[in-house]
Backbone as CSV, one residue per row, in Angstrom:
resi,resn,N_x,N_y,N_z,CA_x,CA_y,CA_z,C_x,C_y,C_z
1,MET,-30.968,5.212,1.510,-29.681,6.972,1.062,-28.661,7.178,2.121
2,GLN,-27.296,7.100,1.780,-26.763,7.633,3.256,-26.865,8.345,3.566
3,LYS,-26.858,8.800,4.634,-26.342,10.797,5.719,-25.497,11.437,4.874
4,ALA,-25.165,12.387,5.202,-24.164,13.033,4.068,-22.294,12.350,5.901
5,SER,-23.030,12.974,7.331,-22.636,13.010,8.274,-22.074,11.148,7.763
6,GLN,-22.660,10.464,7.070,-22.191,8.663,7.091,-21.029,8.519,5.901
7,ILE,-21.377,9.334,5.141,-20.367,10.062,3.749,-18.412,9.996,3.723
8,LYS,-18.070,9.172,3.335,-15.641,9.479,3.798,-15.994,8.930,2.613
9,VAL,-15.009,10.702,2.303,-14.871,10.990,1.116,-13.025,10.414,0.700
10,GLU,-12.150,10.051,-0.240,-11.451,9.357,0.596,-10.419,10.376,-1.226
11,ASN,-9.216,10.540,-1.189,-8.222,10.637,-2.782,-7.885,10.392,-2.981
12,LEU,-7.734,9.762,-4.241,-6.838,8.746,-5.109,-6.104,9.565,-6.179
13,ASP,-6.332,10.734,-6.683,-5.400,11.654,-7.895,-5.342,9.966,-8.499
14,HIS,-4.534,10.092,-8.894,-3.362,9.384,-10.042,-2.959,7.926,-9.267
15,LEU,-3.138,7.556,-7.639,-2.482,6.592,-8.173,-3.280,5.585,-7.735
16,GLY,-4.730,5.049,-7.852,-5.989,4.509,-8.686,-4.773,3.353,-10.308
17,LEU,-4.342,4.852,-11.625,-3.485,4.246,-11.838,-2.717,3.192,-11.641
18,ILE,-1.770,3.918,-11.180,-0.600,3.005,-10.950,-0.474,1.395,-9.831
19,ALA,-1.681,1.996,-9.350,-1.935,0.627,-8.507,-2.646,-0.633,-9.765
20,GLY,-3.123,-0.360,-10.535,-3.942,-1.136,-11.691,-2.695,-1.488,-12.040
21,LEU,-2.011,-0.586,-13.072,-0.886,-1.280,-13.462,0.568,-2.240,-12.715
22,VAL,0.216,-2.005,-11.505,0.980,-3.024,-11.121,0.974,-4.154,-10.278
23,ASP,-0.956,-4.321,-10.753,-2.000,-5.324,-10.560,-1.878,-5.680,-11.915
24,GLU,-1.731,-5.268,-12.559,-2.361,-5.919,-14.085,-0.279,-6.822,-14.828
25,ILE,0.195,-6.298,-14.064,1.974,-6.566,-15.128,1.391,-7.813,-13.744
26,GLY,1.354,-7.641,-12.516,1.289,-9.768,-11.391,2.860,-8.927,-10.666
27,ILE,2.989,-7.708,-10.106,4.866,-7.745,-9.242,3.931,-8.347,-7.850
28,VAL,2.549,-8.325,-7.250,2.818,-8.960,-5.662,3.003,-10.205,-5.568
29,GLU,2.611,-11.164,-6.637,1.488,-12.236,-7.013,3.337,-12.453,-7.341
30,LYS,4.315,-11.908,-7.250,5.757,-12.372,-8.365,6.233,-12.232,-7.354
31,ILE,6.893,-10.831,-6.478,7.244,-11.287,-4.952,7.224,-12.177,-4.316
32,ASN,4.922,-12.259,-3.725,5.122,-13.692,-3.034,5.347,-14.641,-3.440
33,GLU,5.578,-14.286,-4.264,6.465,-15.832,-4.582,7.492,-16.512,-4.368
34,LEU,8.465,-14.993,-4.643,9.774,-15.083,-5.035,10.394,-15.174,-3.343
35,VAL,9.875,-14.270,-2.832,10.233,-13.708,-0.857,9.653,-15.079,0.193
36,GLY,8.447,-15.729,-0.154,7.351,-16.331,0.599,6.177,-15.223,1.193
37,GLU,5.532,-15.908,1.986,4.574,-15.258,3.078,4.767,-15.597,4.134
38,GLN,4.684,-15.355,4.878,4.074,-15.764,7.104,2.940,-15.913,7.316
39,PRO,3.113,-16.501,7.909,1.759,-16.774,8.712,1.078,-15.716,9.785
40,GLY,0.319,-15.027,9.594,0.451,-13.855,10.043,0.312,-12.203,10.352
41,GLU,1.320,-12.185,8.482,1.327,-11.329,8.074,0.160,-10.739,8.240
42,ILE,-0.385,-9.373,8.345,-1.103,-7.721,7.705,-1.671,-8.199,5.757
43,VAL,-0.361,-7.398,5.992,0.259,-6.477,4.559,1.154,-7.628,3.992
44,SER,1.196,-8.254,3.050,2.552,-9.054,1.416,3.412,-8.612,1.658
45,PRO,4.625,-9.159,1.356,5.734,-8.766,1.377,5.598,-7.883,-0.626
46,GLY,4.869,-8.585,-0.735,4.777,-7.926,-2.430,3.248,-6.563,-2.386
47,LEU,2.867,-6.859,-1.590,1.825,-5.029,-0.749,2.639,-4.289,-0.427
48,VAL,3.837,-4.184,-0.366,5.017,-3.346,1.114,5.196,-3.540,-0.438
49,VAL,5.754,-3.963,-1.511,6.584,-3.706,-2.741,5.640,-2.377,-3.554
50,LYS,4.410,-2.858,-3.184,2.998,-1.999,-4.527,2.957,-0.795,-3.618
51,ALA,2.981,-1.167,-2.424,2.770,0.345,-1.003,4.039,1.237,-2.126
52,MET,5.346,0.821,-1.459,6.246,1.003,-2.090,6.210,1.809,-3.998
53,ILE,6.066,1.140,-4.904,5.754,1.794,-5.673,4.543,2.483,-6.176
54,VAL,3.459,3.007,-5.264,2.546,3.771,-5.572,3.077,4.715,-4.944
55,ASN,3.740,4.798,-3.434,4.447,6.215,-2.867,5.325,6.913,-3.848
56,GLY,6.295,5.617,-4.045,7.375,6.278,-5.174,6.845,7.334,-6.279
57,LEU,5.782,6.899,-7.275,4.475,7.400,-7.818,3.819,8.851,-7.286
58,GLY,3.842,8.243,-6.353,3.066,10.092,-5.839,3.429,10.743,-5.680
59,MET,5.011,11.189,-5.502,5.305,12.880,-6.778,5.883,12.643,-5.012
60,VAL,6.420,12.389,-3.832,6.436,12.348,-2.903,7.534,12.297,-1.840
61,SER,8.538,12.705,-1.347,9.662,13.077,-0.931,9.648,12.876,0.887
62,ALA,9.511,11.447,1.222,10.113,11.747,2.932,10.629,10.405,3.453
63,PRO,11.375,10.712,4.339,11.940,9.699,5.302,11.105,8.391,5.333
64,LEU,11.407,7.456,5.605,11.180,6.108,5.568,10.044,6.283,6.692
65,TYR,10.178,6.435,8.293,9.284,6.994,9.668,8.553,7.566,8.569
66,LEU,8.063,8.467,7.640,6.381,8.781,7.583,6.105,8.154,6.410
67,PHE,6.091,6.958,6.105,5.516,6.522,5.120,4.123,6.194,5.308
68,SER,3.977,6.037,6.036,1.995,5.283,6.135,1.427,7.279,6.236
69,LYS,2.070,8.446,7.259,1.375,9.064,6.718,1.053,9.695,5.307
70,PHE,1.825,8.467,4.158,1.343,9.219,2.434,-0.066,8.475,2.514
71,PHE,-0.007,7.585,2.914,-1.626,6.907,3.122,-3.049,7.372,3.728
72,GLU,-2.322,8.108,4.656,-3.754,8.559,5.657,-4.897,9.203,4.705
73,GLY,-5.576,9.544,4.115,-6.802,10.651,3.601,-6.437,9.971,2.310
74,LYS,-5.925,8.522,2.946,-5.628,8.189,0.359,-6.977,7.558,1.315
75,ALA,-7.913,6.615,0.146,-8.357,5.392,-0.096,-7.439,3.897,-0.506
76,THR,-6.294,3.643,1.109,-5.474,2.565,0.927,-6.736,1.709,0.653
77,GLU,-7.514,1.382,1.274,-8.187,0.019,0.753,-8.653,-0.058,-1.129
78,HIS,-9.155,0.759,-1.275,-8.816,0.537,-2.897,-7.858,-0.108,-3.304
79,LEU,-6.410,1.248,-2.806,-5.035,1.042,-4.015,-4.429,-0.661,-3.071
80,LEU,-4.433,-1.378,-2.716,-3.709,-2.281,-1.803,-4.395,-3.018,-1.604
81,GLY,-5.827,-3.288,-1.617,-6.430,-4.207,-1.039,-7.166,-3.829,0.394
82,ALA,-8.451,-4.955,0.711,-9.612,-5.266,1.336,-8.378,-5.307,2.582
83,GLY,-9.028,-3.990,4.506,-8.055,-4.546,5.886,-7.576,-4.384,5.586
84,ILE,-6.902,-3.397,4.365,-5.296,-2.669,4.510,-5.262,-1.284,4.855
85,GLN,-4.897,-0.927,5.798,-4.331,0.815,6.859,-3.419,1.321,6.548
86,ALA,-4.137,2.582,6.759,-2.137,2.489,6.627,-1.217,2.696,7.593
87,SER,-1.888,2.316,9.247,-1.530,1.738,9.973,-0.575,0.418,9.570
88,HIS,-0.817,-0.312,9.000,-0.023,-1.581,8.190,1.108,-1.250,7.984
89,LEU,2.198,0.065,7.862,2.947,0.373,6.401,3.607,1.060,7.314
90,ASN,3.866,1.103,8.918,4.547,0.989,9.345,5.805,1.093,8.171
91,ASP,7.378,2.169,9.037,8.587,1.773,9.092,9.170,0.340,9.096
92,ASP,8.550,-0.230,10.177,9.412,-1.360,10.969,8.794,-2.583,9.486
93,ARG,7.649,-2.680,8.930,7.115,-3.625,7.997,8.004,-3.497,6.593
94,LEU,7.742,-1.909,6.148,8.748,-1.716,5.318,10.233,-2.278,5.246
95,GLY,11.054,-1.031,6.706,12.316,-2.182,7.031,12.602,-4.399,7.007
96,ARG,11.450,-4.751,7.023,12.047,-6.539,7.069,11.549,-6.702,6.277
97,VAL,10.591,-5.623,4.624,10.155,-6.527,3.245,11.320,-5.966,2.470
98,LEU,11.996,-5.084,3.382,13.099,-4.631,2.208,14.522,-5.231,2.909
99,ASP,14.654,-6.026,3.753,15.519,-6.843,4.383,15.822,-8.381,3.818
100,LYS,14.330,-9.020,3.566,14.367,-10.178,2.816,14.437,-10.505,0.855
101,LEU,14.210,-8.961,0.544,14.160,-8.637,-0.539,16.381,-8.332,-1.281
């Protein structure tokens, strides 16, 4: 059994439903297929778009440079995938993906 100090609580709200629908539709795979992935990318273009959809439907209106702040305190790995951290979703990464799109 885990001690209380080892438990980490993260917020999902309705974002889990949105992430599940994006996965079911297959948006991530389709965008990765069309845009292409580069070796060494931590977050694929499809996952960046998924993060933008989750953020947009999270009822938050903020500038692009604050995008990663939205995912702080949220279950980012659960929403977007293992190993994905809020810091990976910075404005530089989003801008590069938007340029490709």
